[in-house]
C-alpha positions, -999 to 999 in steps of 0.1 A, spaced: -181 -123 229 -191 -89 216 -166 -64 201 -162 -48 235 -141 -72 256 -156 -87 288 -121 -87 305 -109 -55 322 -98 -29 298 -63 -29 314 -57 -63 298 -64 -48 263 -40 -20 271 -13 -45 278 -20 -68 248 -20 -39 223 17 -34 230 26 -69 218 37 -78 183 13 -96 161 31 -130 163 29 -129 201 -8 -121 200 -14 -150 176 3 -174 200 -18 -161 229 -50 -169 210 -44 -206 220 -44 -198 257 -82 -199 260 -114 -190 243 -116 -158 263 -81 -147 250 -90 -157 215 -123 -137 215 -105 -107 230 -77 -108 204 -101 -113 176 -124 -84 186 -126 -53 166 -119 -33 198 -84 -48 203 -76 -50 165 -82 -12 161 -65 -4 194 -34 -24 184 -32 -8 149 -37 28 162 -10 24 188 14 9 163 9 38 140 13 64 168 45 48 182 60 36 149 60 1 161 54 -31 140 66 -14 108 75 -38 80 90 -33 46 77 -57 19 101 -64 -10 82 -72 -42 89 -71 -79 87 -107 -91 70 -139 -79 92 -140 -47 81 -119 -17 98 -112 16 95 -86 43 117 -70 70 106 -58 104 123 -25 115 119 -35 151 138 -67 146 172 -72 160 179 -99 133 190 -80 102 174 -105 78 142 -108 58 113 -131 65 105 -152 35 68 -158 28 48 -176 2 33 -155 -25 -5 -161 -27 -3 -155 -65 29 -175 -71 13 -199 -95 -4 -173 -116 6 -170 -153 16 -134 -151 39 -114 -128 28 -101 -94 25 -64 -86 20 -49 -52 -8 -24 -55 -6 -10 -20 -14 -15 17 -39 -3 42 -44 -13 79 -16 -39 76 -34 -55 46 -15 -57 13 -31 -60 -21 -13 -81 -47 -23 -82 -84 -13 -100 -115 -6 -80 -146 -30 -77 -175 -48 -93 -192 -53 -121 -167 -59 -100 -136 -62 -118 -103 -59 -101 -69 -51 -113 -34 -59 -93 -3 -33 -105 21 -20 -100 57 17 -111 54 22 -114 92 -10 -134 99 -4 -152 66 -40 -153 55 -55 -141 23 -85 -139 1 -84 -141 -37 -107 -131 -65 -104 -124 -102 -111 -90 -118 -128 -86 -151 -106 -74 -180 -102 -37 -187 -122 -24 -217 -106 -31 -250 -110 -7 -279 -102 -17 -314 -91 6 -342 -76 32 -318 -41 38 -305 -24 24 -275 -42 20 -242 -29 23 -206 -43 9 -174 -33 21 -140 -45 4 -108 -46 15 -72 -57 2 -38 -72 20 -9 -97 19 20 -131 37 22 -134 44 60 -170 55 57 -182 24 39 -157 2 57 -147 -12 23 -114 -19 6 -114 -9 -31 -93 -14 -62 -94 15 -86 -86 11 -123 -79 41 -145 -81 33 -183 -70 57 -211 -68 52 -248 -50 75 -272 -53 82 -309 -17 71 -316 14 59 -298 24 95 -295 -4 100 -271 -15 132 -288 -52 128 -282 -73 110 -255 -101 91 -272 -114 72 -241 -108 77 -204 -127 63 -175 -124 53 -138 -136 19 -126 -139 8 -90 -139 -27 -76 -155 -31 -42 -142 -60 -22 -173 -59 0 -196 -63 -30 -171 -83 -51 -182 -63 -81 -170 -36 -106 -188 -4 -113 -178 24 -137 -177 58 -121 -173 80 -151 -148 99 -173 -114 112 -163 -108 146 -179 -70 147 -175 -39 135 -192 -19 110 -171 18 118 -168 46 95 -159 29 61 -163 57 42 -147 54 61 -115 33 51 -85 -1 64 -74 -3 74 -38 -31 67 -13 -36 93 14 -65 108 33 -90 84 18 -80 92 -18 -58 79 -46 -35 106 -62 -21 108 -97 2 133 -115 -17 147 -145 -18 176 -170 -48 192 -186 -36 183 -221 -6 167 -239 6 202 -248 8 212 -211 26 180 -201 54 200 -182 28 218 -161 22 189 -137 -9 189 -115 -20 165 -86 -55 151 -89 -72 130 -61 -99 105 -65 -120 101 -33 -129 65 -25 -159 75 -4 -176 100 -27 -161 89 -61 -153 126 -67 -122 141 -83 -104 171 -67 -73 190 -73 -46 191 -47 -22 221 -46 15 213 -52 45 232 -41 63 257 -65 90 235 -80 95 252 -114 95 234 -147 132 234 -155 140 198 -165 125 184 -133 112 149 -130 85 145 -104 68 115 -87 43 110 -59 49 90 -27 36 86 9 58 93 39 45 89 74 9 90 61 15 123 44 15 130 6 50 137 -6 65 149 -39 99 139 -52 116 163 -76 147 150 -95 168 177 -112 190 154 -132 227 154 -123 221 184 -99 201 176 -69 170 159 -56 143 174 -34 115 157 -14 85 177 -3 60 167 23 24 181 28 21 183 65 -16 195 65 -35 178 37 -49 201 10 -32 232 23 -6 245 -1 13 265 25 21 234 45 43 219 18 78 218 33 110 207 17 121 178 39 152 168 19 174 186 -5 205 167 -14 234 168 -39 250 137 -25 264 117 -54 251 84 -39 216 97 -45 220 120 -75 243 99 -97 225 78 -123 192 85 -106 161 72 -124 137 69 -95 139 78 -58 111 71 -33 109 80 4 98 48 22 95 53 59 108 73 89 131 56 114 115 49 148 133 80 163 121 101 134 155 116 126 161 95 95 142 86 63 147 54 44 150 60 6 147 36 -23 168 43 -53 162 28 -88 145 -3 -73 179 -18 -63 193 1 -33 182 15 1 197 44 19 191 60 53 191 98 50 199 117 83 177 148 85 199 165 110 234 162 95 222 155 60 244 124 55 235 93 34 244 57 43 237 25 25 213 1 42 214 -37 34 192 -65 47 204 -101 44 183 -120 19 167 -90 2 163 -94 -36 186 -78 -61 158 -58 -77 127 -49 -58 98 -25 -51 92 -17 -15 58 -13 3 55 -3 39 28 -20 60 20 -20 97 18 -54 114 -18 -58 124 -45 -84 130 -67 -70 102 -81 -94 76 -104 -87 46 -134 -108 36 -142 -104 -1 -179 -103 -7 -194 -136 -19 -207 -136 -55 -222 -171 -53 -237 -195 -28 -210 -220 -35 -183 -196 -23 -204 -188 8 -206 -225 16 -169 -231 11 -160 -201 34 -184 -214 60 -167 -248 61 -133 -232 62 -143 -210 92 -158 -240 110 -125 -260 105 -105 -230 117 -126 -228 149 -122 -265 156 -85 -261 152 -84 -231 177 -105 -251 202 -82 -280 200 -51 -258 205 -67 -241 234 -74 -274 252 -39 -287 244 -23 -255 257 -41 -258 290 -31 -294 294 6 -284 291 2 -258 317 
């Protein structure tokens, strides 16, 4: 069947309201259902509706080798435990990000392996990244990775920003470059130099509007004058993004994504915390202060605060504090309440992903891998045909 379903469009409109797990079960009804559910038409329709209606929103808890996720629509206040595709790797697992319901996992340097993974469908593809460039005789080096989607090239990409400094004091940048790994091509390429000084290495990069964003300064001497730079995954170009006027008085800043929009968290230690959201991307005047709180539950002993997701009604925001606690912040009455999920780890990093049917095929670098994937696809098709026949017999 082609990408445009042969069945009446009304059936697609009905199916796109169902959760992913229900759609996966319906694939076994018949070949017609399977072809419809596997079509790009329905996959995109389902994802777009989920984003618009805030359905099928999941929170992934990462931070070590154990992974689990929680569905915000679920009536069961407990996590779903899932196998980590990189569980048997030598080094720890890091969640690089998510796009279209696909999550990118990565092991830490120097043995970098990635898995592009749909946690709901429970299918993944793995590949190994080449090591970052190593320079001898210079100071300490830093490597920051990010994950995003190039909608023009229909390609998922891993971006690696590498910087080396003349000393541990990071007083002078001696080497700085951006490298891009294309999952479609299964290959690295070096884009070029990065003429900025990275600030806050422990904070997250943020993917929004087709670009990865970092907090930078123009030199180590202007470290307090924080700027936002974006790297476009389609054009490989750098651009500056205006930030709100936050002042420089002992403020700690970090980037995040909330509701698909770029956000900036400003922590004024022991005083208050503000969260800004850019409602219209690239327009400075559309930065609005969504949250400004002096609540001791948030401000006390605050090291890192991240906005995670809006509630389905849109009147609350889920916040992650210090990688160990979650809070719902009510935007109307400005109250804060603790949120616990049974089975969630003691320490974690959250990643929001939308439940979808999307999967990613990593480009084949060898004929052996192509042959292996062809056999796997044939076996999967035989299994689906068997289940379809068996399901009809039961009916």
